[in-house]
C-alpha positions in Angstrom: 0.0 0.0 0.0 1.4 3.4 -1.0 -0.6 5.4 1.5 0.2 5.6 5.2 -3.4 6.6 6.1 -6.6 7.6 4.3 -9.4 9.9 5.3 -12.7 9.9 3.5 -14.9 13.0 4.0 -18.5 13.8 3.4 -19.1 17.2 1.9 -22.3 18.9 2.8 -22.5 19.7 6.5 -19.0 18.1 7.0 -16.5 20.2 5.1 -18.8 23.0 4.0 -22.0 24.5 5.4 -24.0 24.5 2.2 -27.4 24.7 3.7 -28.0 28.4 2.9 -27.4 27.9 -0.9 -29.3 24.6 -0.9 -32.2 26.3 0.8 -32.3 29.0 -1.9 -32.2 26.4 -4.7 -34.9 24.3 -2.9 -37.2 27.3 -2.4 -36.8 28.5 -6.0 -38.1 25.1 -7.1 -40.8 24.9 -4.5 -42.2 28.3 -5.4 -42.1 27.4 -9.1 -44.2 24.3 -8.5 -46.5 25.6 -5.9 -45.2 23.9 -2.7 -44.2 25.3 0.7 -40.7 26.7 1.1 -38.3 25.6 3.9 -36.0 27.4 6.3 -32.3 26.8 6.4 -32.6 24.7 9.5 -35.3 22.5 7.9 -33.1 22.0 4.9 -30.3 20.7 7.1 -32.6 17.8 8.0 -33.3 16.9 4.3 -29.8 16.9 2.9 -27.6 13.8 2.7 -29.1 11.4 0.2 -29.0 13.5 -2.9 -31.2 16.1 -4.7 -33.9 13.7 -5.6 -34.3 12.4 -2.1 -34.3 15.9 -0.7 -37.0 17.1 -3.1 -39.1 13.9 -2.5 -38.8 14.2 1.3 -39.7 17.8 1.2 -42.9 17.6 -0.9 -44.2 14.0 -0.6 -46.4 14.7 2.4 -48.4 17.3 0.5 -48.0 15.9 -3.0 -49.0 12.2 -2.5 -52.7 13.0 -2.4 -52.6 15.4 -5.3 -51.3 13.3 -8.1 -50.9 9.6 -9.0 -47.6 7.7 -8.9 -46.6 8.2 -12.6 -47.2 11.9 -12.5 -45.4 12.1 -9.1 -42.2 10.7 -10.6 -42.4 12.9 -13.7 -42.8 16.1 -11.7 -40.1 15.0 -9.3 -37.6 14.5 -12.1 -38.5 17.9 -13.5 -38.1 19.5 -10.0 -34.7 17.8 -9.5 -33.5 19.1 -12.9 -34.5 22.6 -12.0 -32.9 22.3 -8.6 -29.6 21.1 -10.0 -29.6 23.8 -12.7 -30.3 26.7 -10.2 -28.0 25.3 -7.5 -25.2 24.9 -10.0 -25.4 28.6 -10.9 -25.5 29.7 -7.3 -23.4 27.1 -5.6 -21.2 29.3 -3.4 -23.2 32.5 -2.7 -23.5 31.9 1.0 -21.7 28.5 1.6 -18.8 28.6 4.0 -16.1 26.2 5.2 -16.8 24.5 8.6 -14.6 26.0 11.2 -11.1 24.6 11.2 -11.4 22.7 7.9 -8.6 24.5 6.0 -6.1 24.2 8.9 -6.9 20.5 9.3 -6.5 19.7 5.6 -3.1 21.5 5.6 -2.0 19.4 8.6 -3.2 16.1 7.0 -1.4 16.9 3.8 1.8 17.6 5.7 1.4 14.2 7.3 1.1 12.7 3.8 -2.4 11.4 4.6 -4.4 10.5 1.5 -7.8 12.3 1.4 -10.9 11.9 -0.7 -14.5 13.1 -0.7 -17.4 10.7 -0.8 -20.6 12.7 -1.2 -24.2 12.1 -2.4 -24.0 15.4 -4.3 -23.6 14.9 -8.0 -19.9 14.7 -8.9 -19.7 17.8 -11.1 -21.4 19.9 -8.4 -19.1 18.6 -5.7 -16.0 19.3 -7.7 -17.2 22.8 -8.6 -18.0 23.6 -5.0 -14.6 22.3 -3.8 -12.8 24.4 -6.4 -14.7 27.6 -5.8 -14.4 27.3 -2.0 -10.6 26.7 -2.4 -10.0 23.2 -1.0 -10.2 21.0 -4.2 -6.4 20.5 -4.4 -6.3 18.8 -1.0 -8.1 15.7 -2.3 -6.9 12.9 -4.5 -10.4 11.8 -5.5 -13.9 13.0 -5.5 -16.8 10.5 -5.7 -20.3 11.8 -6.1 -23.7 10.2 -6.2 -23.3 9.4 -9.9 -19.6 8.4 -9.9 -20.4 4.7 -9.5 -23.6 2.7 -9.8 -24.1 3.0 -6.0 -23.7 5.7 -3.4 -23.9 6.1 0.4 -25.1 4.3 2.5 -23.8 1.6 0.3 -20.3 0.8 1.7 -18.9 0.3 -1.8 -19.1 4.0 -2.3 -16.3 4.2 0.3 -14.4 0.9 -0.3 -14.2 1.7 -4.1 -12.5 5.0 -3.4 -10.1 3.3 -1.0 -9.2 0.9 -3.7 -8.7 3.7 -6.3 -6.4 5.4 -3.8 -4.5 2.2 -3.3 -5.3 2.6 0.4 -5.7 0.1 3.2 -9.2 -0.3 4.7 -7.6 -0.9 8.1 -5.8 2.4 7.9 -8.8 4.5 6.8 -11.5 6.5 8.6 -14.6 8.4 7.7 -15.5 12.0 8.7 -19.2 12.8 8.2 -22.3 14.4 9.7 -25.2 12.0 9.2 -26.5 8.5 9.5 -25.9 8.1 5.7 -22.2 8.6 6.3 -22.1 6.6 9.5 -24.1 3.6 8.1 -21.8 3.4 5.0 -18.7 3.6 7.2 -20.0 1.0 9.7 -20.8 -1.4 6.9 -17.4 -0.9 5.4 -15.7 -1.5 8.8 -14.4 2.1 9.2 -14.1 4.3 12.3 -16.4 7.3 12.1 -15.8 10.9 13.3 -19.2 12.6 13.4 -20.0 16.3 13.5 -22.5 17.1 16.2 -24.6 19.6 14.3 -24.9 17.6 11.1 -27.4 17.6 8.3 -29.8 15.1 9.8 -33.0 15.0 11.7 -31.8 12.1 13.9 -30.5 12.6 17.4 -26.7 12.4 17.3 -26.7 9.7 19.9 -28.8 7.5 17.7 -26.1 7.6 15.0 -23.1 5.2 15.0 -19.8 7.0 15.7 -16.5 6.6 17.4 -15.8 10.3 18.0 -18.0 13.4 18.1 -16.7 16.8 17.1 -18.3 20.3 16.9 -16.0 21.4 14.1 -12.5 20.6 12.9 -10.6 22.5 15.6 -8.4 20.0 17.3 -9.3 17.0 15.2 -5.6 16.4 14.5 -5.4 14.9 18.0 -8.1 12.4 17.2 -6.7 11.4 13.9 -3.2 11.0 15.4 -4.5 8.2 17.5 -5.0 6.2 14.3 -1.7 6.9 12.6 
């Protein structure tokens, strides 16, 4: 194995607080199609399984009674397309790095730790966001929801990236913020560092994790235990 250690990161809610821009894209679509808008806090509970899941979870309670199954799916696809188009043009208006991220990535790079992003965001959106927010060059690989034929919580989303990096699954950990990340990592046999205020509606104590962090300040100490 060429890498001494590998860290896999989720993106939304883990490296970047993207909720404000996701909220604006979500509400643009909801207004267009006549559904209720959401607050930034409500959006945090819907993110993590991709744009389609977010749109579906947001409207299905109201929409299910209004149109049949076939029409539901057609409208959902149209809504997702509009969401991706709008979001792609407004991807970094208000999104910000989670506190301590840049310093931690610099430290990890100095330690020659291999790093990759495993997100359920579409790959081109993830890469664009990472570039525009200034941390793309820290990562050796970016896997989005459409990179493989599977995505989180399928553990292969993580294990495939480890293989691509020529890493060792026994020398890898996952940093995420939701049950989607934690379940994928647990199934892959990886330790999980979980952010406390993640993009999830679940209580943090209900989600599998080895370590809890508020942000990336001081995370070097935790990771050093695994090196």
